[in-house]
C-alpha positions in Angstrom: -1.4 -9.1 33.5 -2.7 -12.1 35.5 -5.7 -12.4 33.2 -3.6 -12.1 30.1 -1.3 -14.9 31.4 -4.3 -17.1 32.0 -5.5 -16.6 28.4 -2.0 -17.3 27.0 -1.5 -20.4 29.0 1.5 -21.7 30.8 4.9 -21.1 29.2 3.5 -18.5 26.7 4.4 -15.4 28.6 6.7 -13.1 26.6 10.1 -14.6 26.3 9.1 -18.1 27.6 7.4 -19.8 24.7 9.0 -22.9 23.3 7.9 -22.5 19.7 9.9 -19.4 19.0 6.7 -17.4 18.5 7.6 -14.5 20.9 10.9 -13.9 19.1 9.1 -14.1 15.7 6.4 -11.7 17.0 9.1 -9.3 18.0 10.6 -9.3 14.5 7.2 -8.3 13.1 7.4 -5.0 15.1 9.1 -2.9 12.4 9.4 0.7 13.3 5.9 2.0 13.7 4.2 -0.9 11.9 2.8 -4.2 13.3 1.4 -6.6 10.7 0.0 -9.7 12.4 -3.0 -10.5 10.3 -1.2 -13.1 8.2 -0.6 -15.3 11.2 -3.2 -17.7 12.7 -2.4 -16.6 16.2 -1.6 -12.9 15.6 -3.7 -11.7 18.6 -1.7 -14.0 20.8 1.5 -12.5 19.6 0.1 -9.0 20.0 -0.7 -9.7 23.7 2.8 -11.1 24.3 4.4 -8.0 22.7 2.1 -5.6 24.7 3.1 -7.4 27.9 6.8 -7.6 27.3 7.5 -4.4 25.1 4.6 -2.1 26.0 6.7 1.0 25.5 7.2 0.1 21.8 3.7 -1.2 21.1 2.0 2.0 22.3 4.0 3.9 19.7 2.7 1.8 16.8 1.0 3.8 14.1 -0.1 1.0 11.7 -1.7 -2.2 13.1 -3.2 -5.2 11.2 -4.9 -8.1 13.0 -7.2 -10.9 11.8 -10.7 -10.9 13.3 -10.9 -14.7 12.9 -8.6 -14.9 16.0 -10.0 -16.5 19.2 -8.2 -13.9 21.3 -9.7 -10.9 19.5 -12.0 -9.9 22.4 -9.1 -9.5 24.8 -7.0 -7.7 22.2 -9.8 -5.1 21.5 -9.5 -3.9 25.1 -5.9 -2.8 24.5 -6.5 -0.8 21.3 -7.5 2.4 23.2 -4.0 2.5 24.7 -2.4 3.0 21.2 -2.8 6.7 21.1 -0.6 7.1 18.1 -2.5 4.7 15.9 -3.1 6.1 12.3 -4.3 2.9 10.5 -6.2 0.0 12.0 -7.2 -3.1 10.1 -9.4 -5.7 11.8 -10.4 -7.8 8.8 -11.9 -11.3 8.6 -11.7 -13.5 5.5 -8.3 -15.0 6.4 -9.8 -18.4 7.2 -11.9 -20.4 4.7 -14.6 -23.0 5.1 -14.6 -26.5 3.4 -15.9 -25.0 0.2 -13.1 -22.4 0.0 -15.2 -19.4 0.9 -13.9 -16.7 3.2 -15.2 -17.0 6.8 -16.3 -13.7 8.3 -14.6 -12.6 11.5 -16.2 -12.6 14.9 -16.1 -8.8 15.3 -19.5 -7.4 16.3 -18.6 -4.2 18.1 -15.7 -2.0 19.2 -14.9 -0.7 22.7 -16.3 2.8 23.3 -12.8 4.1 24.1 -11.7 3.5 20.5 -13.4 6.8 19.7 -10.6 8.5 21.6 -8.0 7.5 19.0 -7.6 11.0 17.7 -4.8 10.2 15.2 -6.7 7.3 13.4 -7.3 8.2 9.7 -7.8 4.7 8.2 -10.1 2.0 9.6 -10.8 -1.3 7.8 -13.4 -3.7 9.4 -14.3 -5.7 6.3 -15.4 -9.3 6.3 -16.9 -9.2 9.8 -20.2 -9.7 11.6 -21.3 -6.1 12.2 -25.0 -5.6 12.2 -24.8 -2.0 13.3 -21.9 0.5 12.9 -20.1 0.9 16.3 -21.0 4.3 17.7 -17.4 5.0 18.7 -16.5 5.3 15.0 -18.5 8.6 14.8 -16.3 10.1 17.4 -13.0 9.6 15.5 -12.1 13.2 14.6 -9.4 12.4 11.9 -11.0 9.5 10.1 -10.6 9.7 6.4 -11.1 6.2 5.1 -13.7 3.7 6.4 -14.2 0.2 5.0 -17.0 -1.9 6.4 -17.6 -4.1 3.3 -18.8 -7.7 3.6 -20.7 -7.3 6.9 -24.4 -7.5 7.9 -25.2 -3.8 8.2 -28.9 -3.0 7.7 -28.6 0.8 8.3 -26.2 3.6 9.0 -26.6 5.8 12.1 -28.6 9.0 11.6 -25.6 11.2 12.5 -23.3 9.4 10.1 -22.6 12.8 8.5 -20.6 13.8 11.6 -17.5 12.1 10.0 -16.6 15.5 8.4 -13.2 14.4 7.1 -14.2 11.2 5.4 -12.9 11.0 1.8 -13.4 7.2 1.2 -16.3 5.0 2.4 -16.9 1.4 1.3 -20.0 -0.5 2.5 -20.3 -2.9 -0.4 -21.9 -6.3 0.2 -24.1 -5.5 3.2 -27.8 -5.4 3.7 -28.4 -1.6 3.7 -32.0 -0.7 2.8 -31.8 3.1 3.0 -29.3 5.9 3.8 -29.5 8.6 6.4 -30.1 12.1 5.1 -27.0 13.3 6.9 -24.8 11.5 4.3 -25.0 14.7 2.4 -23.0 16.4 5.1 -19.8 14.5 4.0 -18.5 17.5 2.2 -15.0 16.1 1.3 -16.1 12.6 0.4 -14.5 11.5 -2.9 -15.3 7.7 -3.3 -18.5 6.2 -2.1 -19.1 2.4 -2.7 -22.5 1.1 -1.7 -22.7 -1.7 -4.2 -24.4 -5.0 -3.6 -26.8 -3.9 -0.9 -30.7 -3.7 -0.7 -31.1 0.1 -1.4 -34.5 0.9 -2.8 -34.2 4.7 -2.9 -31.7 7.5 -2.3 -32.2 10.6 -0.3 -32.0 13.9 -2.2 -29.1 14.9 0.1 -26.8 12.6 -1.9 -26.6 15.5 -4.4 -24.7 17.5 -1.8 -21.6 15.4 -2.2 -20.0 18.0 -4.4 -16.4 16.5 -4.2 -17.5 12.9 -5.0 -15.6 11.6 -8.1 -16.8 7.9 -8.0 -20.2 6.6 -6.9 -20.9 2.9 -7.1 -24.6 2.0 -6.5 -24.6 -1.2 -8.6 -26.3 -4.4 -7.4 -29.1 -2.7 -5.4 -32.9 -2.5 -5.9 -33.1 1.1 -7.0 -36.3 2.0 -8.9 -35.2 5.6 -9.5 -32.5 8.0 -8.7 -33.0 11.6 -7.5 -32.4 14.6 -9.9 -30.0 16.0 -7.3 -27.3 13.7 -8.7 -26.9 16.2 -11.5 -25.3 18.5 -8.8 -22.2 16.2 -8.5 -20.1 18.3 -10.9 -16.9 16.4 -9.8 -18.3 13.0 -10.6 -16.2 11.0 -13.1 -17.7 7.5 -12.7 -21.3 6.5 -11.8 -22.1 2.8 -11.5 -25.8 2.0 -11.6 -25.8 -1.4 -13.3 -27.8 -4.4 -12.0 -30.7 -2.3 -10.4 -34.4 -2.0 -11.2 -34.2 1.4 -12.9 -37.0 2.3 -15.3 -35.7 5.7 -16.3 -32.9 8.1 -15.5 -32.7 11.9 -15.4 -31.5 13.5 -18.6 -29.5 16.0 -16.5 -26.9 13.2 -15.9 -25.6 13.8 -19.5 -24.6 17.3 -18.5 -22.2 16.4 -15.8 -18.9 18.0 -17.0 -16.4 15.4 -15.8 -18.4 12.2 -16.2 -16.4 9.6 -18.2 -18.4 6.5 -17.4 -22.1 5.9 -16.8 -22.9 2.2 -16.4 -26.7 1.5 -16.7 -26.4 -2.1 -17.8 -28.8 -4.8 -16.6 -31.7 -2.5 -15.5 -35.3 -2.2 -16.7 -34.8 0.9 -18.8 -37.4 1.3 -21.6 -37.1 5.0 -22.3 -33.8 6.8 -22.1 -33.3 10.5 -22.8 -31.6 11.1 -26.2 -28.8 13.1 -24.5 -27.8 10.0 -22.5 -28.5 7.3 -25.2 -26.1 9.0 -27.6 -23.3 9.7 -25.1 -20.3 7.5 -25.9 -19.4 6.9 -22.2 -22.8 5.3 -21.4 -23.3 1.5 -21.2 -26.8 0.2 -21.7 -26.5 -3.5 -22.3 -29.1 -5.8 -20.8 -32.0 -3.3 -21.0 -35.3 -3.8 -22.9 -34.6 -0.8 -25.1 -31.7 -2.7 -26.8 -28.0 -2.4 -26.6 -26.4 0.9 -27.4 -22.7 1.2 -28.1 -20.6 4.2 -29.2 -20.1 4.5 -32.9 -16.9 3.0 -34.3 -13.8 5.2 -34.7 -13.7 7.1 -37.9 -10.9 6.2 -40.2 -8.5 8.8 -41.4 -9.7 8.3 -45.0 -13.2 9.6 -44.0 -11.6 13.0 -43.7 -11.4 13.4 -47.5 -13.5 16.3 -48.7 -13.4 18.1 -45.3 -11.9 21.5 -44.7 -8.2 21.2 -44.1 -6.3 23.7 -42.0 -2.5 24.0 -42.1 -1.2 26.2 -39.2 2.0 28.2 -39.2 4.5 28.1 -36.4 3.3 31.4 -34.9 -0.4 30.4 -34.7 -1.9 29.1 -31.4 -5.6 28.4 -32.2 -8.1 27.3 -34.8 -11.9 27.0 -35.0 -13.9 23.8 -35.4 -17.5 23.9 -36.8 -20.2 21.3 -37.0 -19.0 20.4 -40.5 -15.8 19.0 -39.0 -12.2 19.5 -40.3 -8.7 18.2 -40.5 -6.0 20.2 -38.8 -2.2 20.0 -39.2 0.0 21.9 -36.8 3.5 23.2 -37.6 5.1 20.7 -35.2 3.6 17.7 -37.1 0.6 17.0 -34.9 -2.6 16.1 -36.8 -6.3 16.3 -35.7 -9.4 14.9 -37.3 -12.8 16.4 -36.2 -15.6 14.3 -37.7 -18.8 16.1 -38.8 -21.0 16.7 -35.8 -18.2 16.5 -33.3 -18.9 20.1 -32.2 -22.5 21.4 -32.4 -21.5 25.0 -32.3 -18.3 26.8 -33.6 -15.6 26.2 -31.0 -12.2 27.8 -30.9 -9.4 25.4 -29.8 -6.2 26.8 -28.3 -3.0 24.6 -28.3 0.6 24.7 -27.2 3.5 22.3 -26.7 5.2 22.4 -23.3 8.5 21.0 -21.9 7.4 18.2 -19.5 8.0 19.4 -15.9 9.1 16.4 -13.8 7.3 18.0 -10.8 3.9 17.0 -12.4 4.7 14.6 -15.2 5.3 11.4 -13.2 6.8 8.6 -15.3 6.2 5.1 -14.0 8.8 2.4 -13.5 10.6 1.7 -16.8 8.6 4.3 -18.7 10.5 6.5 -21.2 9.4 9.9 -22.4 9.1 10.2 -26.2 7.5 13.6 -26.8 6.8 17.0 -25.5 3.5 17.7 -23.8 0.6 18.9 -25.9 -2.0 21.1 -24.2 -5.4 21.6 -25.8 -7.9 24.1 -24.4 -10.6 24.6 -23.3 -9.9 21.8 -20.8 -12.7 19.3 -20.4 -14.6 20.3 -23.5 -16.9 17.5 -24.5 -17.3 16.5 -28.1 -20.3 14.7 -29.6 -18.1 12.3 -31.5 -14.5 11.1 -30.9 -11.7 13.4 -32.1 -8.6 11.6 -33.4 -5.1 12.8 -32.7 -1.8 11.8 -34.4 1.3 12.7 -32.3 4.9 12.3 -33.7 7.4 10.8 -31.3 11.0 9.7 -31.2 10.9 6.0 -31.8 12.9 3.8 -29.4 14.0 1.4 -32.1 16.6 -0.4 -30.0 14.1 -1.2 -27.1 12.5 -4.5 -27.7 9.4 -5.8 -26.0 7.9 -2.4 -25.2 4.9 -0.5 -26.4 4.1 3.1 -27.2 1.0 4.8 -25.7 -0.5 8.2 -25.5 -0.8 9.4 -21.9 -3.4 12.1 -20.9 -3.9 14.1 -17.8 -7.4 14.6 -16.4 -6.5 17.3 -14.0 -6.0 14.8 -11.2 -4.0 11.9 -12.6 -2.4 10.5 -15.8 -4.0 7.6 -17.6 -3.0 5.7 -20.8 -5.2 5.8 -23.9 -5.8 3.0 -26.4 -3.1 3.8 -29.0 -2.2 2.7 -32.5 1.3 3.2 -33.8 1.9 4.2 -37.4 4.8 5.1 -39.6 4.4 7.8 -42.3 5.5 6.4 -45.7 7.1 9.6 -46.9 8.8 11.0 -43.8 9.4 7.6 -42.1 8.3 9.4 -38.9 6.5 7.4 -36.2 3.2 8.7 -34.9 0.9 7.6 -32.1 -2.8 7.6 -32.9 -5.6 7.8 -30.4 -9.2 9.0 -30.1 -10.6 11.2 -27.3 -13.8 12.9 -26.3 -12.3 15.4 -23.9 -9.3 17.8 -24.3 -6.6 18.2 -21.7 -2.8 17.4 -21.8 -1.2 14.6 -23.9 2.3 13.1 -24.2 3.8 9.9 -25.7 5.7 7.4 -23.6 7.2 4.0 -24.1 6.2 1.4 -21.4 6.5 -2.3 -20.7 4.0 -4.3 -22.7 0.8 -4.5 -20.8 -1.6 -7.4 -21.0 -5.0 -7.1 -19.3 -8.2 -8.9 -18.9 -11.5 -8.9 -17.0 -11.8 -11.5 -14.2 -15.4 -12.7 -13.8 -16.8 -14.8 -11.0 -16.3 -18.0 -13.1 -12.5 -17.2 -13.4 -10.2 -16.9 -16.4 -6.7 -17.3 -17.7 -4.2 -14.5 -18.6 -1.0 -14.9 -20.7 1.9 -12.6 -21.2 2.4 -11.6 -24.9 6.1 -10.9 -24.1 6.7 -14.4 -22.6 3.9 -16.9 -23.3 5.4 -19.2 -20.6 4.1 -16.7 -18.0 0.5 -17.2 -17.2 -1.9 -16.4 -14.4 -4.9 -18.7 -13.6 -8.0 -17.3 -11.8 -10.1 -20.2 -10.5 -13.9 -20.1 -10.2 -15.1 -18.1 -7.2 -11.9 -16.0 -7.1 -14.0 -12.8 -7.0 -17.6 -11.8 -6.3 -17.7 -9.1 -9.0 -15.8 -8.6 -12.2 -12.4 -6.8 -11.8 -9.7 -5.7 -14.2 -6.2 -7.2 -14.0 -3.0 -6.0 -15.7 0.2 -7.9 -16.3 3.7 -6.6 -17.3 6.9 -8.5 -17.8 10.5 -7.3 -18.0 12.9 -9.9 -19.4 16.3 -10.0 -17.8 19.2 -11.8 -19.6 21.7 -14.0 -17.7 24.4 -11.7 -19.1 22.9 -8.6 -17.4 22.5 -10.4 -14.1 26.1 -11.6 -14.2 27.5 -8.2 -15.2 25.7 -6.4 -12.3 26.3 -9.0 -9.6 29.7 -10.1 -10.7 28.6 -13.6 -9.9 28.4 -16.2 -12.6 26.1 -18.4 -10.4 23.3 -15.8 -10.2 20.3 -16.3 -12.5 16.8 -14.8 -12.5 13.5 -15.3 -14.3 11.7 -12.5 -16.0 10.4 -9.8 -13.7 6.6 -10.0 -13.3 4.4 -7.1 -12.3 0.7 -7.8 -11.5 -1.9 -5.2 -10.5 -5.7 -4.9 -10.3 -8.4 -2.2 -10.0 -9.9 -3.5 -6.8 -8.9 -2.8 -3.2 -10.1 -6.2 -2.1 -7.9 -9.3 -2.0 -8.9 -12.2 -4.1 -11.3 -14.6 -2.4 -9.4 -17.7 -3.6 -5.7 -18.1 -4.4 -4.5 -17.1 -7.8 -2.1 -19.5 -9.5 1.0 -18.0 -11.2 3.4 -19.8 -13.5 6.9 -18.4 -14.0 9.7 -20.0 -16.2 12.7 -21.2 -14.3 15.8 -19.0 -14.6 18.0 -19.7 -17.6 20.1 -22.9 -17.4 17.9 -24.3 -14.6 15.5 -27.2 -15.2 13.5 -29.6 -13.1 16.3 -32.2 -13.5 19.2 -30.1 -12.1 17.2 -27.9 -9.7 18.7 -27.3 -6.3 15.8 -26.1 -4.2 18.1 -24.5 -1.6 19.3 -22.1 -4.2 15.8 -21.0 -5.4 14.3 -17.9 -4.0 10.9 -16.3 -4.8 11.0 -12.5 -4.2 8.1 -10.2 -3.6 8.5 -6.4 -4.1 6.3 -3.5 -3.3 4.7 -1.5 -6.1 7.5 1.1 -5.9 10.2 -1.5 -6.3 12.1 -0.2 -3.3 12.1 -3.4 -1.2 12.4 -7.1 -2.0 11.4 -9.8 0.4 12.1 -13.5 0.2 8.7 -15.2 0.5 9.9 -18.7 -0.5 9.0 -20.2 2.9 5.6 -18.5 2.8 4.2 -20.1 -0.3 4.0 -23.6 -1.7 6.3 -23.8 -4.7 5.6 -26.6 -7.3 8.0 -27.4 -10.1 7.8 -28.9 -13.5 10.7 -29.5 -15.9 10.5 -25.8 -17.1 8.3 -23.9 -14.7 7.7 -22.9 -11.1 4.1 -22.5 -9.9 2.8 -20.8 -6.8 -0.3 -19.2 -5.4 -1.0 -15.7 -4.1 -4.1 -13.7 -3.0 -2.8 -10.2 -3.7 -0.8 -8.6 -6.5 2.6 -6.9 -6.7 6.1 -7.6 -8.2 7.3 -11.2 -8.3 10.8 -12.4 -9.2 12.3 -15.9 -9.2 16.1 -16.1 -8.4 18.6 -18.9 -8.5 21.7 -18.2 -6.5 23.9 -19.3 -3.6 23.3 -16.1 -1.7 21.6 -16.6 1.6 20.1 -13.0 1.7 18.8 -12.1 -1.7 16.7 -9.0 -1.1 19.5 -6.5 -1.3 21.0 -8.2 -4.3 17.7 -8.0 -6.2 17.3 -4.3 -5.3 20.7 -3.6 -6.7 19.9 -5.4 -9.9 16.5 -3.7 -10.2 18.1 -0.2 -9.8 20.7 -1.0 -12.4 18.0 -2.2 -14.8 16.5 1.2 -14.5 19.8 3.0 -14.8 18.6 5.4 -17.5 16.9 7.3 -14.7 19.6 9.7 -13.7 20.3 12.9 -11.6 22.0 16.0 -12.8 24.1 17.8 -10.2 25.3 21.4 -10.4 28.0 22.3 -7.9 30.2 25.4 -7.5 33.8 25.5 -6.2 33.9 27.0 -2.7 37.1 29.0 -3.6 36.0 30.1 -7.0 32.2 30.4 -7.4 32.5 31.3 -11.0 33.7 27.7 -11.7 30.7 25.3 -11.9 30.9 21.5 -12.0 28.1 19.8 -14.0 27.7 16.0 -13.4 25.3 13.4 -14.6 25.1 10.3 -12.3 22.9 7.2 -12.0 20.4 7.3 -9.2 22.3 4.9 -6.9 25.5 7.0 -7.1 24.0 10.4 -6.1 24.6 10.2 -2.4 28.2 8.9 -2.5 29.2 11.4 -5.2 27.8 14.3 -3.2 29.5 13.1 0.0 32.8 12.9 -1.9 32.5 16.4 -3.3 31.0 18.3 -0.5 34.4 19.4 0.9 35.3 21.2 -2.3 31.9 22.2 -3.7 28.7 23.7 -2.6 25.0 23.3 -3.7 22.5 23.5 -5.2 20.8 20.2 -4.6 20.5 17.5 -7.3 17.8 17.9 -9.8 14.7 15.7 -10.0 15.0 12.3 -11.6 15.2 12.4 -15.4 14.5 9.5 -17.8 17.5 8.9 -20.0 19.1 6.1 -22.1 22.6 4.9 -21.7 25.0 6.3 -24.2 22.9 9.3 -25.1 24.4 12.7 -25.8 22.9 15.8 -24.2 23.5 19.6 -24.3 23.8 22.1 -21.5 22.6 25.6 -22.4 22.9 28.5 -20.0 20.1 31.0 -19.9 18.6 33.9 -18.0 21.4 35.9 -16.3 24.5 33.9 -16.9 26.5 32.9 -19.9 29.3 30.4 -20.5 32.7 31.5 -21.6 32.5 31.7 -25.3 36.3 31.3 -25.6 36.1 27.6 -24.5 36.9 25.3 -27.5 34.0 23.0 -26.7 31.5 25.8 -26.7 29.4 26.0 -29.8 26.6 28.6 -30.2 26.3 29.0 -26.4 26.1 25.3 -25.7 28.3 22.6 -24.3 28.0 19.0 -25.4 28.3 16.0 -23.0 28.1 12.3 -23.5 26.6 10.2 -20.7 27.6 6.5 -20.2 26.2 4.8 -17.1 29.5 3.0 -16.4 31.8 5.9 -17.3 32.7 9.1 -15.5 30.8 12.1 -16.8 32.0 15.5 -15.4 32.6 19.0 -16.8 34.1 22.0 -15.2 32.6 25.2 -16.7 33.4 28.8 -16.1 30.4 31.1 -16.1 30.5 34.9 -16.5 28.1 37.4 -15.3 26.6 40.1 -17.6 25.7 42.2 -14.4 27.9 43.9 -11.9 29.4 41.3 -9.5 29.6 43.9 -6.8 25.8 44.2 -6.8 23.2 41.5 -6.2 23.8 37.8 -6.5 23.9 36.5 -10.0 21.1 34.0 -10.8 20.4 31.9 -13.8 19.6 28.4 -15.0 21.1 25.7 -17.1 18.8 23.6 -19.3 19.7 20.1 -20.6 18.6 18.7 -24.0 19.0 15.4 -25.7 21.0 15.2 -28.9 21.9 12.6 -31.5 24.0 9.7 -30.3 27.6 10.0 -31.7 29.0 7.1 -33.7 32.1 6.7 -31.6 30.4 5.5 -28.4 31.1 1.9 -27.2 29.0 -0.9 -28.6 27.6 -1.8 -25.2 26.2 1.7 -24.9 25.1 2.2 -28.5 23.0 -1.0 -28.5 20.6 0.7 -26.2 19.8 3.7 -28.3 20.1 4.8 -32.0 18.6 7.6 -34.1 18.2 11.3 -33.7 16.4 12.8 -30.8 15.9 16.3 -29.5 14.0 16.2 -26.2 14.0 18.3 -23.0 15.7 16.6 -20.0 15.9 19.0 -17.1 16.4 22.5 -16.0 18.6 23.4 -13.0 18.8 26.7 -11.2 22.3 28.1 -10.6 23.0 30.9 -8.1 26.4 32.6 -8.1 26.7 34.4 -4.7 28.9 37.4 -4.4 32.5 36.4 -3.6 33.0 36.2 0.1 36.0 37.8 1.8 38.9 35.6 3.0 38.8 34.6 6.6 40.4 37.2 8.8 39.5 40.1 6.5 36.7 42.5 7.2 33.6 40.6 6.2 31.5 43.5 5.2 28.0 43.0 3.9 27.1 39.5 2.8 23.9 39.1 0.8 22.5 42.1 2.5 23.7 41.0 6.0 26.5 42.4 8.2 27.5 40.6 11.3 29.4 41.9 14.4 32.3 39.8 15.7 31.1 36.9 17.9 32.7 34.7 20.5 30.2 32.1 21.6 31.2 29.8 24.5 34.1 30.4 26.9 37.9 30.3 26.8 38.2 27.0 28.6 36.1 25.0 26.2 36.8 27.1 23.1 34.9 29.7 21.1 32.7 29.7 18.1 33.5 32.7 16.0 31.6 34.5 13.2 33.6 32.6 10.6 32.6 29.3 12.3 28.9 30.2 12.2 29.2 31.2 8.5 30.7 27.8 7.7 28.0 26.0 9.7 25.3 28.1 7.9 26.4 26.8 4.5 25.6 23.2 5.5 22.3 23.7 7.2 19.9 23.6 4.1 16.1 23.4 4.1 15.8 22.0 7.6 16.8 25.4 9.2 13.3 25.7 10.8 13.6 22.5 12.7 17.1 23.4 13.9 15.8 26.9 14.9 13.0 25.4 17.0 15.4 23.0 18.7 17.7 25.9 19.4 14.9 27.5 21.4 13.6 30.1 18.9 9.8 30.6 19.0 7.4 29.7 16.2 6.7 33.4 15.8 10.4 34.1 15.3 10.8 31.3 12.8 7.8 32.6 10.8 9.0 36.2 10.8 12.5 35.1 9.6 10.9 33.0 6.8 8.7 35.9 5.7 11.3 38.6 5.9 13.7 36.5 3.7 11.1 34.6 1.7 13.0 35.0 -1.6 16.4 33.7 -0.3 17.1 30.5 1.6 20.6 31.6 2.5 19.3 34.7 4.2 16.8 32.6 6.2 19.5 30.4 7.5 21.9 33.2 8.4 19.1 35.3 10.0 18.1 32.3 12.1 21.6 31.3 13.2 22.8 34.8 14.0 19.6 35.8 15.8 20.1 32.8 18.1 23.8 33.7 18.6 23.0 37.3 19.6 20.4 36.0 22.1 23.0 33.6 23.7 26.2 35.6 23.8 26.3 35.5 27.6 25.3 31.8 28.0 28.5 29.7 28.7 26.6 26.5 27.6 25.3 27.9 24.3 27.8 25.8 22.3 26.7 22.5 23.9 23.1 23.6 23.2 23.9 24.1 19.6 25.5 20.6 19.4 22.4 19.1 21.0 20.0 20.9 18.7 21.9 19.7 15.6 21.7 16.1 16.9 18.0 16.4 17.7 17.4 17.8 14.2 19.1 14.8 12.5 22.2 16.8 11.6 24.9 14.7 13.2 27.3 15.9 10.5 27.1 19.5 11.7 27.3 18.4 15.4 30.5 16.6 14.6 31.9 19.7 12.9 31.2 21.9 15.9 32.7 19.4 18.3 35.8 19.3 16.1 36.1 23.1 16.3 35.6 23.1 20.1 38.2 20.3 20.6 40.7 22.4 18.5 39.9 25.3 20.8 40.6 23.2 23.9 44.0 22.2 22.5 45.0 25.8 21.7 43.8 26.9 25.1 46.0 24.3 26.9 49.0 25.3 24.7 48.5 29.0 25.6 48.4 28.2 29.3 51.6 26.3 29.1 53.2 29.1 27.0 52.1 32.2 28.8 50.6 31.0 32.1 47.1 32.1 33.1 46.8 35.3 31.1 43.1 34.9 30.2 43.0 37.7 27.6 46.0 36.4 25.7 44.8 32.8 25.7 41.4 33.9 24.6 42.8 35.8 21.7 44.9 32.8 20.7 42.0 30.4 20.7 39.9 32.9 18.8 42.6 33.3 16.2 42.9 29.6 15.9 39.2 29.3 15.3 39.4 31.9 12.5 
């Protein structure tokens, strides 16, 4: 402490600084995160926090510090005390020299005790002065991501393969001349970046990285590569450009998942035909000449080929080397050019309802088609196969584009798509070309502008709003990277309607992203138009706010004071070094983040939840409700006293004003006598600003005295009716018949009224219970049943906090693995039977609920107990100290 005080200087101890730095440093300690790398004296603040609030600092899980800081050496000695640390970033590059280049940090080693951080999974030591890898890193048992790019490493330790859990390793821009043979022991490594080093050869053991999906060896001095690389069956991208390669193994062309092989700027003079003819190979800058994939075949070239028209019942067809054109009954077309398949190949196909569990739509995306699955998955064609997919055209949505999205088995990506309209049918189709078969669907997304950013810089405009542009200065990056830009225009009327404030204005919403994990080396200049009605002449700077949002759009931070804003008559200009969402607001509000979040959620209001609830007194009566995302929690809270589960569905993409159908299937059926029931379906209309609710009576085709009735209700889109309001109809027009969501519905057997003989319940029978004592009040069987209905999926946490063993919890889960209700009841009544004689069991139940985050149940139990105390006191006054009588009274009161 004394040494720390000397380093900090007089008046700098925690709480005594005059500049306000200690208070500001404390505000940076958010939950389990501490980000101090953006401040010039971040290490100083860290030392102050550790001195004054040590108990909180040692609990930090995510820590970022700048290694350009003069107090870094002292700070390193404290790191081993942070036993809970999961992510540690000690990067340089935050300071720049007179030429604008990033200055490397002073970090040359780490304390040996850093190897004791058993929870550390992410370590970033980029832009430092490391000449050797600190040995303590090899002792980190949980490390999964290691970044040591832009250092001075000349070699990796021989036992580098001991990092058995490593999945991501980046050592780009170092001085590595060779690799240890143990690198082949990294069995789970997925991404390996060794670009821009001095590697002259690779060990054969590199071929043991069977889980590697991306390998970047560009910018080295490789004369050859080992044949063992052909063992990397998971490899999708292999970057070998800018080396000294004379030849490459032909076996690389047989890698089943390879979608990019970059061999540009080498010394290749002879390339195996299998590689030279592969469309995913890049060979520019080699003596043999440039080889590019053949241009896409036009639909007209299919004339004269065999044409196949498949009926609705067929699910496969055969493609030969002569090629063919195929038309499916659902309207999907294929064109297989001659030579696409060398041998006869049978293709299987089917269309699927898109399950929201695995079809993840991005922000502002709208689903326009069903999913097309083509098998065998991963089949590679010699030439590109063209696909035409019909889709429901979003005619009323301006400034959007339609793309075909495909699933690779790991993630979804967008294909280059051309939109066409059939002359006869007027149907819209999305046209794309592929070399591999998998899953495909059509979505509408915000218009995406993209470009490659080279070392010399470039300029990127938005095609939606040309007033938005991004300027990349020379030296902004050391290697070419890809940048994408998307814009969402927001009218002043929309802002005013949502905020109910005529003084609020906002610029278009700008989203920027890139394909690199490294921040830009020089600031990137962004130009945004001023909000509507605001010019450089009437601008009040105190009302202008620049907001920064994370990529999920969940938080919006005011960064006006952190950047330099320049203004012209029409534009605002600022500089950033990393990309995300940016939004310019003009308002009198002092705190703008929450307001922007509200507006953003309303702009995405077509993303909704469906809720299916049952009346507690009449389980055959089901309430179906469709609500916007931001209203789900308050609606459930309001209805929970009268209705019970199931939980809300997954999020569903939907337009305002659309009509949808609810169809009951599998085990339950709706009452056919209802006047609004047509062919087993009920029709609903959803408006985001109107109430949408239906009470439905369901009937069971099985004996209600037997097992619980289970079934599901599926929702489908329908045509928008003509009678809907104009403000809703402007969003959507035209027919549509798309899947929305499927919800499970469980109709439990009717439970007996309180006070009656309960009998069996879902296979359970419970003896009478009186937990607690007469003085404090009892919990009865009926009380526990009421509590059980509110527990939900966190029953295991509650059980552990109640004192049940892990073995008991696992046995209860296994014995009742098909029924969550039985798991909860078994857990709760097992604990009750074990604690019948414990007078403090009720207080333990309350404590367990609080520790499990269920304050609502704890409050309910306390309410029951307080009622018991009142009844007990009343019985004493009425009949004296007759214990048995008072006990019965309180028990009856509980029932």
